[in-house]
N, C-alpha and C positions, 0 to 999 in steps of 0.2 A: 755726722751727728756724734756728739761726745758721749762719754760714759754715763753722765747724768740722764741724758735723753734715753739711752738704752735701758737704764734701770726703770725710768718712769713708764715708758711704753710697754716694757715687759710686764711690769706690775699691773698695768691697766689690762693687758691680755689675761693675766692670772685672775684678776677680779672678775672679768667677764666669764672665764671658764668655770671658776668656782661658783659663780652666781647661777649658772644654767646647767652645767654638765651633770649634776647629780639628778636632774629631772629625767624621768623615763622618756625615751624616744628622742631626746635631744642629742644632736651630734654637732660638734664644733665646726665640721666641714660645711654645714649649711650656712652658718654665720659668715664664714670666710668667703663662701661662694656669693652670698648676697652682697657683701662689701665689694668684692672684686668685680662682679658683673654689673652692678648698679652704679659703680663709680664712687661709692661711699668711702672706699679705701683711700681715694685721692682727695675727696672733699673734706673728710673729717680727720684723717690721719695722714701726716706727712709721708711722702713716698718712701723715704729712707727709713722711717720708723715702722712701716707696715710689717716687714718680716719679723721684727722683734715683738710686735703686738701678737702676731700669729704664733710665734714660738711660745710666748707666755700662755696663750689660750690652749695650745696643744698640750703643753706640760700639765696644766691644771686639769684638762680633760682626761689625760691618761691616768691621773690620780682619782679625781672625784667621781667619774662615771662608774666606778666600781660600786658605788652606793646603790644605783638603780639595779645592778645585777644581783647584788646580795639581798637587798630588802624587797625589791619589786620584781625580780626575775625578768628583767628586760635587758638583753645583751645585744652587742653587735657581733660581727663575725670573728672578732678576736677573743671574745669572752664566752662563747657558747660552751666550751669545755668546763666552765666554772659552775654551771647551773646545779648539777647534782651535789657536789661537795658543799657549796654555799647554802643550798636548801637544807641539807642535813644540819649544818651549823645553825641556821636560822631557827629551825624547828626546836632545837635544843637550847635556845636562848643565847647562842654564841655568835650572832650575826656580826657584832662589832669586832670580835676576834678574827673572823674571816676577813673583814675589811682591813684590819691592822696587818695581818700577815701578807695580804696582797700589797699594801702600801710599803711594807718593808722590802718586798721584792722590787717594787718600782724605785724606791730610794737607792737600793743597791745598783739597780740598772742605770740610774742617772749617773752614779759615780763611775761605773764601768764605761759608760758611753763617753763621758767627759774625758776620762783618762785615755781612751782610744782615739779620740778625734785628732790629736796632733799627728798621728802616723797615717791617718786615712789618706791625705794627699799623695802619699808614696805608693800605697797598695791598691786603692780603688780603681784608678784608670787601668792598671795592669789586669786586675781581676775582671773588670768589665769587658775588656777586649777579648779575653779568653772564654768567658762563660756565656756571654750574651748570645753567641751563635748557637748555643745548645739549649736555649730557653724552652723551645717547643718540646724537645725530648724530655727536659726536666719536668715540665708541667704534666706531660703524658705519664711519666713514671710516677709522679706524685699521685695522680688519680688512681693508678693501679695499686699503689701502696696503701691508699686509703681503704680499699676493699680487702686487700690481702691481710691487713693488720686488724680488721674488725674482730673484736672478741665476742664470741657467741654467748649471749646472756640468757638464751631461752632454750628449753628442751631438755634440761638435765633431769627434770622430775617427771617426765612422761613415762607411761607404763611399759612401753616397748620401743625397740630401736626405730621402727618405721615412724612412729609419732615423734620421737626425738629428732629424727632426720628432717621430717617435714617442718617441725617447729623451728629448728635452727635455720633451715633454708628460707623460711618466711622472713626471718630477720635480714638475711643477705639480700634477698630479692626486694624486700621493702626498701632497703637502703639504695639499691639500684634504681628503683622507681623514683625515690625522692631526688636522687642526683639528676636523672634524666628529665624529670618533670620540672625541677627548678631551673635546669639549664635551658629547657625549651621556653619557659616563661621569660627568662632573662634574654634569650635570643630575640624573641618577638618584641619585647619592650625596647631593647637597644637598637633594633634595626628597622623599626616601623614608626609611624606617627601615631601609635596607640595613645601615647601621652603627648600633649601639645609641645611643639618645638620651643615655646616660650619658657618651658620649665625643664629644658634639657639638662641643666646643670644640677637638678635634684631628682632626676628620673629614677635613680636607684633608691631614693629614700622610701617610697612605699614598698618596694621589694624587701628591703632590709627590715623595715618595721614588721612586715608580714611574716618573713621567715624567722627572724631572731627575736621578735618582741611579743607580738600578740598571742602566739600559741602557748607560751609559758604563763602569760597572764591568765589565759583561759583555764589552763591546768590548775593554777592557784585557786581559781574560783570553783572549779568542779571538784577538786580533790578535798577541799576543806581542810587545808593544812592547819594543824593546831599551833599557830604561832602565839607564843606567850611573851611574858616579860623578858627583856633582853639584858644581859650583863654588859655594862659599859666600862668595866675595868680594863686598863691597858696591859693585859697579860696575854701571852700567846703560848699555846701548847706545842712548842717545837724546840729544838736545840740547834746548836751551831752547825751540826752536820746536815740536818734537814734544810737549814737556811742556805748553806753553801751549795748543796746539791740543787736546790730549787733555783738559785740565782744563776748557776752555771748553765743548767738546761734552758732556762728562760732566756738568758743572753744569747745562747746559740741560736735558738729559734727566732729571736727578735732580729738579730743581724741578718739571718737568712731572708726573712721577710722584708727587711728594710732595703737590702741590696738588690734582690731579684725583682724585676718588674712583674706585677700581677700576682705575686705570692703574698697572701694575706697573713696577718699575725696568727690567725687560727691554724692555717696550714703549716706555718713554721713551727708552732707549738706542738703540733701532732708529730712531725718528724723528729724534732729535738727530744720530745718526751720518750720516744722509742730508742733513740740513739743513746741517751743517758740512762735509760731503764729506771725512770722515776717511780717511787713508791710512796704512798701516804698522802692524805689530804693536805697536810701542812706543807710538804714539799711542793705539791702540785699548785697550791694557791700562791706560794712565794714565786714559783716559776712563771705563773701567768702574769703577775705584776711586773716582773723584769722583762718578760717577752713583750708585753703590750707597750711598755714605756719605750723600749728601744725601737720597736716597730714604728710607732707613730712619730716619735721625736727624732730618732736617728735618721729616718728617711728624709725628714724635712731639713735636718742640719746639713745634708749633702749639698743643699742649694747654696749655702754660704761659701762653698769652695770655688774660688775664681776660675781655676783652670780645669776642674774635673768634668764639667758639663754633665753632671749627674742630676737628673730630676726624677725623684721617686715619690709617689703618693699624690693624692688629689690636692692636698694643701700646697705642696711644692709647685705643681703645675699651675695652680691658680695664681700664686704669688709671683711666679716667674714671668707672668705677663705684665707685671708692674715693676718688678725689682730684679736687677742683675748685680751680683757682687763685683766689686772693683778692686778691693785690696784684701790682704790677709788679716788686716786689723779688724775688719768686720767679722771674720771667722773667729778670731780670738774673743771678740765681744760676745759672739753667740754662745761660746762655751761657758763664759761667766754668767750670761743671762740664763742659761740652762740650769746651772747649779742654784742660782738665786731663786728662780721660779720653782724648782723642785722642792727646796726647803720650805718655802711659803705654802706650796700646794699640799705638802705632807701634813703640816700643822692644821691648815684650813679644812682638809678633808677629814682629819681625825675628829675635829670639832663638829663638823656636819654629821658624821656617822653617829656620834653620841646623841645628837638632837633627834635624828631620824629613828634611832633605836628606841628611844623613849616613846615614840608615837606609834610605830608600826605594830607593836605587840597588842595595842588596844583596838586599832581600827584596820586590821590587815585586809579583811574582806572589802570594806568600804574603799580603802586605798586601791585595791586591785581593780575595782569597778571604775574608779576615777582614772586609773592608768589606762585601762582599755579605752575609755572615752577620749582621753588625751591623745592616744596614738591615732585614733580615727580622725580627730580634729587636726592633728599635724599633717596627716596625709591629705586631708581635704584642703587645708590652707595652702599647702605647697604645690599640689598637683591636681586639685579639683576632684569632682566626683569620680572620674575615670581612675584617678590615683587610688581612691578608696577601694574601687572594684579590684584593681590590681593587687592591693594590699590584702584583701580578703581571699583572693585566689592563692596568693603566696602563703597566707596563714593556714589555708586548708592543706597545702603541701607540707608545711612545717609541722602541722598537727599529725600528719600521717607518720612522720618519723617517731612521734611519741607512741602512736598506736602499735607500730612494729618494733618498738623498743630498740631502734637502731640509732646510729650516730646522727646527731643534729648537724655535724659538719658536712654531711652530704648536701645540705642546702647551699653550700658554697658552689655547687654546680651552676648557680645563677651567674657567676662570673667566669668560672673555669671553662665551661662548655662553649659559650659564645666566643671566648678568646681563642680557644684551640681551633674552632672552625675558621675564625678569621685568619689566624696565623698560617694555617695550612692552605688557605686560598679557596675554601669551599663555601664561602658565605653566599655567593650567588646560587650555587647548586642547592644549598639548604633552603634558601628563600623560595625557589621554584618548587621543591618538594613539598613545602608547607603551603603552597598556593599563594605566596606573598610576592613572588617575582613579577616583573613587568614584561 
């Protein structure tokens, strides 16, 4: 396929991503999975064009899905850290500014990613051979770090030491409960036929909607946030120091998540944020934009390396069943397609943000109700009534983290705990302990 075909199919992917990714609960992985599993990728899209279509869709998703996080408080596992800063900006009429700062981080992340890709064939195989044998240790250490780095937000104003002590530990123990409960639910869903095998490729969707979407929509409705008119001017309250600091921390976390299997963007952002000692909402939002872009797009770009044999992320695994790179020319094309898609997605998302900002201030409660109904409808359409039940259980666990004022990132136990059990060879033992073994 020539350069013109690459441009056209990449832009088609961008159009699909921009058309849907701003919607609450939508994930581009679901579209890719449907195309790959049903054969639509071969029927409607040429085999050699499919990876460039997916690349364009992923890039636009990394940009435009920030709209649902900022305006509707529906996040995936990479954006859960964004909720409190963006809600503060939204309530004060600066939702568009929060979107713009995140987009600037993503734009910088795209430039960094494109600049680093030419050297990746030299260093990635070497790093993979050294580090992959320690992935279980790395994941275990990350779980311990999540709890050790928890900042106690409760108990400072209690009248005596005992009450302060108990209040603080309720936060820690609440986080532990959320982690274990989410991990248990994830283990059951992933290792049983609770959801039909016909929907195996989207069985994580109701879990993610429940953990990272529905609780915050419910909080929006119950709290009665006074969302008013939004300022849509293209101005940001940051300087070049905040921008550079955010981009550096975000890129570090994004590369970590893109390279290590099973490390999500949210976990990478947590570690990188502590390593770089980030301060301030502006720096934080810029870093999240860079982190998220490199995590989603960087992991997929590894697929275009002919000799690296690196398949990272759900999108790459799905596309690898249809496409295998043959020449480095395709790799060069992918870098150019990345930059083109990034520029178009930045402009398109900025325009979408201004449109949504004009609407959300007037009908915030009605929109929140519609979003809640949409999340239930998505779970029902993809996984049936049992999927809705799983989503509601996940939402209950996610809401518990709000009640204990603990980290929402503990809901990532839905992935971490089942994987750790599997890696250590104790899946059968855990199944028997839970009464699920044969």
